[in-house]
C-alpha positions as CSV (number, residue, x, y, z in Angstrom):
1,M,54.1,12.7,158.8
2,K,51.8,10.2,160.4
3,K,52.4,8.8,163.8
4,I,56.2,8.6,163.4
5,T,57.9,5.3,163.4
6,F,61.4,6.9,163.5
7,L,63.0,4.5,161.1
8,D,60.3,5.3,158.5
9,A,60.9,9.0,158.7
10,Q,61.8,10.8,155.5
11,I,65.3,12.4,155.8
12,L,66.8,14.8,153.2
13,V,70.6,15.3,153.2
14,V,71.9,18.4,151.4
15,D,75.7,18.8,150.9
16,D,77.7,19.7,147.8
17,E,80.4,17.1,148.5
18,P,79.2,13.7,147.3
19,S,81.6,11.8,149.7
20,K,80.0,13.6,152.7
21,V,76.5,12.8,151.4
22,R,77.4,9.1,151.0
23,L,78.9,9.1,154.5
24,V,75.9,10.6,156.2
25,S,73.5,8.4,154.2
26,E,75.4,5.3,155.1
27,L,75.5,6.2,158.8
28,L,71.7,6.7,158.7
29,G,71.3,3.4,156.9
30,F,73.3,1.6,159.6
31,G,71.1,3.2,162.1
32,G,68.1,1.6,160.5
33,Y,66.6,4.7,158.7
34,R,65.1,3.4,155.4
35,N,64.0,6.6,153.7
36,V,67.0,8.8,153.1
37,A,67.2,11.2,150.1
38,S,70.1,13.4,149.1
39,E,71.0,16.4,147.0
40,T,74.5,17.5,146.0
41,D,73.4,20.5,144.0
42,S,72.4,23.2,146.5
43,S,70.5,25.2,143.8
44,R,68.1,22.2,143.6
45,A,67.6,21.9,147.4
46,S,64.1,23.4,147.3
47,V,63.1,21.0,144.5
48,A,64.4,18.0,146.4
49,F,62.5,19.2,149.5
50,Q,59.2,19.4,147.6
51,T,59.8,16.0,146.1
52,C,60.9,14.3,149.3
53,Q,58.6,16.0,151.8
54,P,61.0,15.2,154.6
55,D,60.5,15.0,158.3
56,L,64.1,16.1,158.9
57,V,66.7,18.1,156.8
58,I,70.4,17.6,157.3
59,L,72.1,20.7,155.8
60,D,75.7,21.8,155.2
61,L,76.4,25.5,155.5
62,H,79.4,26.0,153.2
63,M,78.2,25.0,149.7
64,L,78.3,26.3,146.1
65,P,76.5,27.7,144.2
66,K,74.1,28.5,147.1
67,D,75.3,28.3,150.7
68,G,73.3,26.8,153.6
69,F,71.9,30.2,154.6
70,H,70.5,30.8,151.2
71,V,68.9,27.3,151.2
72,L,67.5,28.0,154.7
73,S,65.8,31.2,153.4
74,E,64.2,29.2,150.5
75,L,63.0,26.4,152.8
76,E,61.4,29.0,155.1
77,F,58.6,29.4,152.4
78,L,58.3,25.7,151.9
79,I,58.0,24.5,155.5
80,P,54.4,24.7,156.7
81,I,53.9,27.1,159.5
82,G,53.6,25.4,162.8
83,S,54.8,22.0,161.5
84,Y,58.0,21.9,163.5
85,L,60.1,20.5,160.7
86,P,63.7,20.3,162.1
87,V,66.8,21.3,160.2
88,L,70.1,19.9,161.5
89,I,73.2,21.9,160.5
90,L,76.5,20.1,159.7
91,T,79.4,22.6,159.8
92,G,83.0,23.0,160.7
93,D,82.3,26.6,161.7
94,I,80.8,26.6,165.2
95,S,81.4,30.2,166.0
96,S,78.7,32.0,168.0
97,E,77.9,34.3,165.0
98,T,77.3,31.4,162.7
99,K,75.1,29.6,165.2
100,E,73.1,32.7,165.9
101,R,72.6,33.4,162.2
102,A,71.6,29.8,161.4
103,L,69.2,29.6,164.3
104,S,67.6,32.9,163.3
105,A,67.1,31.4,159.8
106,G,65.3,28.4,161.1
107,A,67.8,25.8,162.0
108,M,67.0,23.6,165.1
109,D,70.4,22.0,166.0
110,F,74.1,21.9,165.1
111,L,76.6,19.1,164.7
112,A,80.2,20.1,164.4
113,K,82.5,18.4,161.9
114,P,84.1,16.0,162.3
115,F,81.4,14.1,164.0
116,N,81.0,10.5,165.1
117,S,78.3,8.1,164.1
118,T,76.8,7.8,167.6
119,E,76.4,11.5,167.9
120,I,74.7,12.1,164.6
121,L,72.2,9.2,165.2
122,L,71.4,10.6,168.6
123,R,70.8,14.1,167.3
124,V,68.6,12.7,164.5
125,Q,66.6,10.5,166.9
126,N,66.0,13.4,169.3
127,L,64.9,15.8,166.6
128,L,62.5,13.2,165.1
129,H,61.2,12.4,168.6
130,T,60.4,16.1,169.3
131,R,58.7,16.4,165.9
132,A,56.6,13.3,166.6
133,L,55.5,14.7,170.0
134,Y,54.6,18.0,168.4
135,L,52.6,16.4,165.6
136,E,50.7,14.2,168.1
137,L,49.8,17.3,170.2
138,L,48.8,19.1,167.0
139,A,46.5,16.1,166.0
140,E,45.0,16.1,169.4
141,R,44.4,19.8,169.3
142,N,42.7,19.5,165.9
143,S,40.6,16.7,167.2
144,L,39.5,18.7,170.2
145,E,38.7,21.7,167.9
146,Q,36.7,19.5,165.7
147,R,34.7,18.2,168.7
148,V,34.2,21.7,170.0
149,Q,33.0,22.8,166.5
150,E,30.6,19.9,166.4
151,R,29.3,20.6,169.8
152,T,29.0,24.3,169.0
153,E,26.9,23.4,165.9
154,E,24.7,21.2,168.1
155,V,24.2,24.1,170.5
156,L,23.4,26.5,167.8
157,Q,21.0,24.1,166.2
158,G,19.3,23.6,169.6
159,Q,19.2,27.4,170.1
160,S,17.6,27.8,166.6
161,E,14.9,25.2,167.4
162,I,14.2,26.9,170.7
163,L,13.8,30.3,168.9
164,D,11.4,28.7,166.5
165,R,9.3,27.3,169.3
166,L,9.3,30.6,171.2
167,A,8.3,32.4,168.1
168,L,5.4,30.0,167.6
169,V,4.3,30.6,171.1
170,S,4.1,34.3,170.5
171,E,2.0,33.8,167.3
172,F,0.0,30.8,168.2
173,R,-3.2,32.6,169.1
174,D,-2.9,35.0,166.2
175,D,-1.4,32.7,163.6
176,A,-1.4,29.0,164.7
177,T,1.0,28.0,161.9
178,G,3.8,30.4,162.9
179,D,4.1,31.4,159.3
180,H,4.0,35.1,160.1
181,T,7.3,35.0,162.0
182,K,8.9,32.7,159.4
183,R,8.0,35.1,156.6
184,V,9.1,38.1,158.6
185,S,12.5,36.4,159.2
186,E,12.9,35.6,155.5
187,I,12.0,39.2,154.5
188,V,14.5,40.5,157.0
189,R,17.1,38.2,155.5
190,Q,16.5,39.3,152.0
191,V,16.4,43.0,152.8
192,A,19.6,42.8,155.0
193,T,21.3,40.9,152.2
194,D,20.4,43.6,149.7
195,L,21.7,46.2,152.0
196,S,25.1,44.3,151.9
197,F,25.4,43.4,155.5
198,P,27.9,40.6,156.2
199,L,26.4,37.1,155.9
200,E,26.9,36.5,159.7
201,Q,25.0,39.7,160.6
202,V,22.3,38.9,158.1
203,D,21.8,35.5,159.7
204,L,21.8,37.0,163.1
205,M,19.1,39.6,162.3
206,A,16.9,37.0,160.5
207,R,17.0,34.6,163.4
208,A,16.5,37.3,166.0
209,S,13.5,38.7,164.2
210,L,11.6,35.4,164.9
211,L,11.0,36.8,168.4
212,H,9.8,40.2,167.4
213,D,6.3,39.6,168.9
214,I,7.3,37.5,171.9
215,G,5.7,40.1,174.2
216,K,2.3,39.1,172.8
217,V,2.3,36.2,175.3
218,C,1.2,38.7,177.9
219,I,-1.6,40.2,175.9
220,P,-5.1,38.9,176.9
221,D,-6.9,36.7,174.3
222,N,-10.0,38.9,174.4
223,I,-7.9,41.8,173.1
224,L,-5.5,40.0,170.8
225,M,-8.2,37.9,169.1
226,K,-11.0,40.5,169.1
227,P,-12.6,40.4,165.7
228,G,-13.7,44.0,165.7
229,M,-12.1,47.3,166.2
230,L,-10.1,47.9,169.4
231,T,-10.9,50.7,171.9
232,A,-8.2,53.3,172.6
233,L,-7.6,51.6,176.0
234,E,-7.3,48.1,174.3
235,Y,-4.9,49.5,171.8
236,E,-2.7,50.9,174.5
237,R,-2.7,47.5,176.1
238,V,-1.6,45.9,172.8
239,K,1.2,48.4,172.5
240,D,2.7,47.0,175.7
241,H,3.9,43.9,173.9
242,A,7.0,45.7,172.5
243,A,8.2,46.7,176.0
244,I,7.2,43.3,177.4
245,G,9.2,41.5,174.7
246,G,12.2,43.6,175.4
247,E,12.0,42.9,179.1
248,I,11.6,39.1,178.5
249,L,14.8,39.1,176.4
250,K,17.0,41.6,178.1
251,G,20.1,40.9,180.1
252,S,21.6,38.3,177.7
253,H,25.3,38.4,176.7
254,T,24.8,36.4,173.5
255,P,24.6,38.5,170.2
256,L,21.5,36.7,169.1
257,L,19.4,37.5,172.1
258,I,20.8,41.0,172.3
259,A,19.6,41.6,168.7
260,A,16.3,39.8,169.5
261,E,15.7,42.2,172.5
262,S,16.4,45.2,170.3
263,I,14.0,44.0,167.6
264,A,11.2,43.1,170.1
265,R,11.5,46.4,171.9
266,Y,11.9,48.8,168.9
267,H,10.2,47.2,165.9
268,H,7.2,49.6,166.3
269,E,9.4,52.7,166.2
270,R,8.8,55.1,163.3
271,W,11.4,57.0,161.3
272,N,9.8,60.4,162.2
273,G,9.6,59.6,166.0
274,S,5.9,58.9,166.2
275,G,6.4,55.2,167.3
276,Y,5.9,53.5,170.6
277,S,9.0,54.9,172.4
278,G,9.6,58.0,170.3
279,L,13.0,57.1,168.9
280,V,13.8,59.0,165.7
281,G,15.8,58.1,162.6
282,D,19.1,56.4,163.1
283,A,18.5,56.2,166.8
284,I,16.3,53.2,166.0
285,P,18.5,50.1,165.8
286,I,18.9,49.0,162.2
287,E,17.7,45.4,162.9
288,A,14.4,46.9,164.3
289,R,14.0,49.3,161.3
290,I,14.3,46.3,158.9
291,T,11.9,44.2,160.9
292,A,9.4,47.0,161.1
293,I,8.9,47.0,157.3
294,A,8.9,43.2,157.2
295,D,6.3,43.0,159.9
296,V,3.9,45.5,158.4
297,F,4.3,44.0,154.9
298,D,3.5,40.5,156.0
299,A,0.6,41.7,158.2
300,L,-1.0,43.6,155.3
301,M,-0.5,40.7,152.9
302,S,-2.2,38.2,155.4
303,A,-5.7,37.7,156.5
304,R,-6.5,37.8,160.2
305,P,-9.8,37.3,162.2
306,Y,-10.0,41.1,162.4
307,K,-8.9,42.1,158.9
308,D,-8.8,41.0,155.3
309,A,-5.6,40.6,153.3
310,W,-4.7,43.5,151.0
311,P,-3.8,43.0,147.3
312,P,-0.1,43.1,146.9
313,A,0.0,46.1,144.6
314,F,-1.7,48.2,147.3
315,V,0.6,46.9,150.0
316,L,3.6,48.0,148.1
317,E,2.0,51.3,147.4
318,E,1.4,51.8,151.1
319,I,5.0,50.8,152.1
320,E,6.4,53.3,149.6
321,R,4.0,56.0,150.7
322,L,5.2,55.6,154.3
323,S,8.9,56.0,153.4
324,G,10.4,58.9,155.4
325,T,7.6,58.9,158.0
326,H,7.1,55.4,159.3
327,F,10.1,53.7,157.6
328,D,13.7,54.5,156.9
329,P,13.8,55.5,153.2
330,S,17.0,53.5,152.5
331,I,15.4,50.4,153.8
332,V,12.2,51.0,151.9
333,A,14.3,51.4,148.7
334,S,16.0,48.0,149.5
335,F,12.7,46.4,150.3
336,L,11.2,47.5,147.0
337,R,14.1,46.1,145.1
338,V,13.6,42.6,146.6
339,A,9.8,42.8,146.7
340,P,9.2,40.8,143.5
341,N,11.2,37.9,145.0
342,L,9.3,38.3,148.3
343,M,6.0,37.6,146.6
344,K,7.1,33.9,146.2
345,L,6.5,33.6,150.0
346,Y,2.8,34.1,149.3
347,A,2.5,31.8,146.3
348,S,0.8,29.0,148.2
349,G,-2.2,28.8,150.5
350,P,-5.9,29.3,150.2
351,G,-6.7,32.3,148.0
352,L,-3.2,33.6,147.7
353,P,-2.6,32.8,144.0
354,G,-5.5,35.1,143.2
355,L,-3.9,37.8,145.2
356,L,-0.7,37.4,143.3
357,R,-2.6,37.8,140.1
358,E,-4.0,41.1,141.5
359,F,-0.4,42.2,142.0
360,V,-0.1,42.5,138.3
361,T,-3.6,43.4,137.2
362,V,-5.5,44.9,140.2
363,S,-7.8,47.9,139.8
364,A,-9.5,48.8,143.1
365,P,-13.3,48.9,143.1
366,S,-14.6,52.4,143.8
367,S,-16.4,51.1,147.0
368,K,-13.0,50.2,148.4
369,L,-11.4,53.6,147.8
370,N,-11.1,56.1,150.7
371,H,-11.1,59.8,150.4
372,T,-7.5,59.9,149.4
373,G,-8.0,57.4,146.5
374,S,-6.0,54.7,148.3
375,F,-7.3,51.2,148.8
376,S,-8.8,50.3,152.1
377,P,-10.5,47.1,153.3
378,F,-12.6,49.3,155.6
379,S,-15.3,51.9,155.0
380,A,-14.3,55.2,153.4
381,G,-12.5,57.6,155.7
382,A,-12.2,55.0,158.5
383,L,-8.9,53.2,158.5
384,A,-6.2,53.5,155.9
385,S,-4.4,50.3,156.8
386,A,-3.6,48.0,159.6
387,G,-1.4,45.0,160.2
388,S,-1.2,42.3,162.7
389,R,-2.5,43.1,166.2
390,G,-0.1,45.7,167.4
391,T,1.1,46.6,163.9
392,P,-0.9,49.7,162.9
393,V,0.4,51.5,159.9
394,L,-1.3,54.9,160.1
395,A,-1.7,57.1,163.1
396,S,-5.5,57.2,162.6
397,A,-5.6,53.4,163.0
398,K,-4.9,53.2,166.7
399,A,-8.5,53.4,167.9
400,Q,-10.0,51.3,165.1
401,S,-7.7,48.4,164.6
402,S,-4.3,47.1,165.4
């Protein structure tokens, strides 16, 4: 019912005696109520209720073939929860037992027979007034909830934009477009989806992974942008970005930043315990394990001032080879399932279409093969693979490139 004008309220009268129905209907009409429906067949009370959609039901208890208690039990399933739709009982039986039973079944008020016209009109007015107040409060609550929802969405949108900009800051010197963090986020999203995480958690991990390299803001340019190989000391300095990122993001109580801290701090851990902090296997947070593969994959697929891009076929071969040592085997399996779709992320940009053609047809030149027969963009026996600065793939890489 909209904002109730009492006289426009829908009222349903249910009684198996037509004379009593006429009496009540006439009294309500004299009181100015214009929308009064009635039903003398108690077996059709629920049908009448659904047709009328009343704001108030006036119900007799002693009826055939169904008594008022039976009708109340049927109406229980038809009256919307929380709608405060009042039922006024008309009865000559005003015993405590009858009242208690009817109130337990959903009745709101009683009127003993015989009744006078003034009393029934006052009872009806009071019940409709209470319903009107309830519905107004309900509408106000819904309006407030809507405004809170809109405000929450604005806050989340602002939070997302801030994350995007912070991520761009962390990548600006290494990747001025910020595309690396965006691609890592999308890879995390697809892998987490394949692993059947709930949609909300998938979104959380994908957004949190945007900040995986936020700690790079504290790495000097002369190291981060060095075109050649890093010294062992420089490499150790680059490794600090994981701990720095964790410290920057720690202490939050929001799920997004808690996940972002975990990813920033632990995305360089390795499944076998040979990573930055030495965590092993399942002790590495799942969001960090997924981001680790995404980060290495995108780094190897992308050119940097200090490294060439790898052909996709060799990138996938390397990821698969590192399953069980660097990466969680279950996540590698998931990654390989979504890999064909991930290649779409690299279908634009200078030179990339050619790389995608190599994904299907590549055969490595002999001058590019190392002593293991694996592709390397470096000289034979030097560096098996390396990603973005701070993302080495093989242990032998740490002194040559990062």
